[in-house]
C-alpha positions as CSV (number, residue, x, y, z in Angstrom):
1,M,91.6,183.0,6.8
2,K,92.9,179.7,8.1
3,K,91.8,178.6,11.6
4,P,94.7,178.6,14.1
5,E,95.8,175.1,15.0
6,T,95.3,174.4,18.7
7,E,97.1,171.9,20.9
8,F,95.4,168.5,21.2
9,N,93.3,168.1,24.4
10,S,92.0,164.7,25.4
11,G,89.2,166.1,27.5
12,V,90.4,164.5,30.7
13,N,91.0,166.7,33.7
14,P,94.8,167.6,33.6
15,K,95.0,167.5,37.4
16,S,93.5,164.1,37.9
17,S,96.0,161.4,39.0
18,I,94.6,158.5,37.0
19,S,96.9,155.8,35.5
20,Y,98.1,155.6,31.9
21,E,95.6,152.8,31.4
22,K,92.6,154.8,32.7
23,Y,93.7,157.9,30.8
24,L,93.8,156.0,27.5
25,T,90.5,154.3,28.1
26,T,88.8,157.6,28.9
27,G,90.4,159.4,25.9
28,L,89.4,156.6,23.5
29,E,85.8,156.7,24.8
30,M,85.6,160.4,24.2
31,I,86.9,160.0,20.6
32,H,84.7,157.0,19.6
33,P,82.7,155.5,22.5
34,K,81.9,152.0,21.3
35,D,84.2,150.9,18.5
36,L,87.7,152.1,19.5
37,T,89.4,149.9,22.1
38,F,92.8,148.6,23.1
39,R,94.0,145.2,24.4
40,V,96.8,144.5,26.8
41,Y,99.2,141.6,26.1
42,K,101.8,140.2,28.5
43,L,103.8,138.6,25.6
44,A,105.3,140.0,22.4
45,P,107.1,138.3,19.5
46,A,110.9,138.4,20.0
47,E,111.5,139.2,16.3
48,E,109.4,142.3,16.3
49,Y,110.2,143.5,19.8
50,P,113.7,142.5,20.9
51,S,113.7,144.9,23.8
52,F,110.5,143.4,25.4
53,I,111.1,141.9,28.8
54,R,108.6,139.3,29.9
55,G,107.1,140.1,33.3
56,K,108.2,143.8,33.2
57,D,106.6,145.0,29.9
58,L,103.2,145.0,28.3
59,R,102.2,145.2,24.7
60,I,99.3,147.5,24.0
61,S,97.4,147.0,20.7
62,F,94.5,149.1,19.4
63,F,91.3,147.8,17.8
64,I,88.4,149.4,15.9
65,K,85.2,147.3,15.7
66,N,87.3,144.3,17.0
67,K,89.7,144.5,14.1
68,P,93.3,145.6,14.7
69,V,94.2,149.1,13.7
70,M,96.9,148.9,11.1
71,T,99.7,151.4,10.3
72,S,100.6,152.6,6.8
73,D,103.2,149.8,6.5
74,G,100.6,147.0,7.2
75,R,101.7,146.3,10.8
76,P,99.3,146.5,13.8
77,Y,99.3,149.8,15.7
78,E,100.8,148.9,19.0
79,F,103.4,149.9,21.5
80,I,105.3,148.6,24.6
81,V,105.1,150.0,28.0
82,D,106.4,149.2,31.5
83,I,103.9,147.5,33.8
84,N,104.4,150.0,36.6
85,F,104.1,153.0,34.2
86,W,100.9,151.5,32.8
87,T,99.0,150.7,36.1
88,Q,100.2,153.1,38.8
89,K,98.4,156.4,39.5
90,N,100.4,159.5,38.6
91,T,100.4,161.7,41.7
92,N,103.6,163.4,40.8
93,K,103.1,166.4,38.5
94,E,106.2,165.7,36.3
95,D,105.3,162.0,35.9
96,R,101.7,162.9,35.0
97,A,102.9,165.3,32.3
98,Y,105.4,162.7,31.0
99,M,102.7,160.0,30.8
100,R,100.1,162.3,29.2
101,G,102.6,163.3,26.5
102,F,102.9,159.7,25.4
103,A,99.2,159.0,25.7
104,D,98.2,162.2,23.9
105,S,100.4,161.3,20.9
106,H,98.3,158.1,20.4
107,L,95.0,159.8,21.1
108,K,95.8,162.6,18.7
109,T,96.4,160.0,16.0
110,F,93.0,158.4,16.5
111,H,91.3,161.8,16.9
112,S,92.6,163.1,13.6
113,A,91.7,159.8,11.8
114,V,88.1,159.8,13.1
115,K,87.8,163.5,12.2
116,K,89.0,162.8,8.7
117,T,86.5,160.0,8.2
118,K,83.7,162.2,9.4
119,T,84.5,165.0,7.0
120,K,85.0,162.7,4.0
121,K,81.4,161.4,4.1
122,V,79.6,162.6,1.0
123,V,75.9,162.1,0.6
124,K,75.1,160.6,-2.8
125,R,71.8,161.5,-4.1
126,K,69.9,159.0,-6.1
127,K,68.7,160.2,-9.5
128,K,65.0,160.3,-9.6
129,V,63.7,158.0,-12.3
130,T,60.2,158.1,-13.6
131,K,58.9,154.7,-14.5
132,K,56.5,154.0,-17.3
133,V,55.3,150.8,-15.9
134,G,51.6,150.2,-16.7
135,S,51.3,153.1,-19.1
136,T,50.1,150.8,-21.9
137,Q,47.6,149.3,-19.6
138,R,46.2,152.8,-18.8
139,N,46.0,153.7,-22.5
140,F,44.2,150.4,-23.1
141,D,41.7,151.1,-20.3
142,K,41.1,154.6,-21.7
143,M,40.3,153.4,-25.2
144,K,38.1,150.7,-23.8
145,S,36.0,153.1,-21.7
146,K,35.4,155.4,-24.7
């Protein structure tokens, strides 16, 4: 029987009014405490992000072990967010639900990736090899002692 799929839960108190930034930080720490991080950039390349407005938007990029997380098409895993949306506390219930919907989509991606890598690890057992090093020396010593 297949286990029923549950909705993703980041583990952060749903009634806390923390900002998008703190919510993502806490969620990533719960998934992988040391290696999974993000960086905030105030600039973005105009060719890749034509809708980016300098001074109003931030570019968020994710890293694992200080190397950028890449998508399947070879681009860095990053997104753009409004500065106010990123930094302000979400005291309004509707705003909080909206923000967490976006944050949970990113956290769910990393959670499933970490879960897949943990289940794929297979322990390889080394074949036990008996070595015949020194057997001729032992036979020589036996013959000598007789």
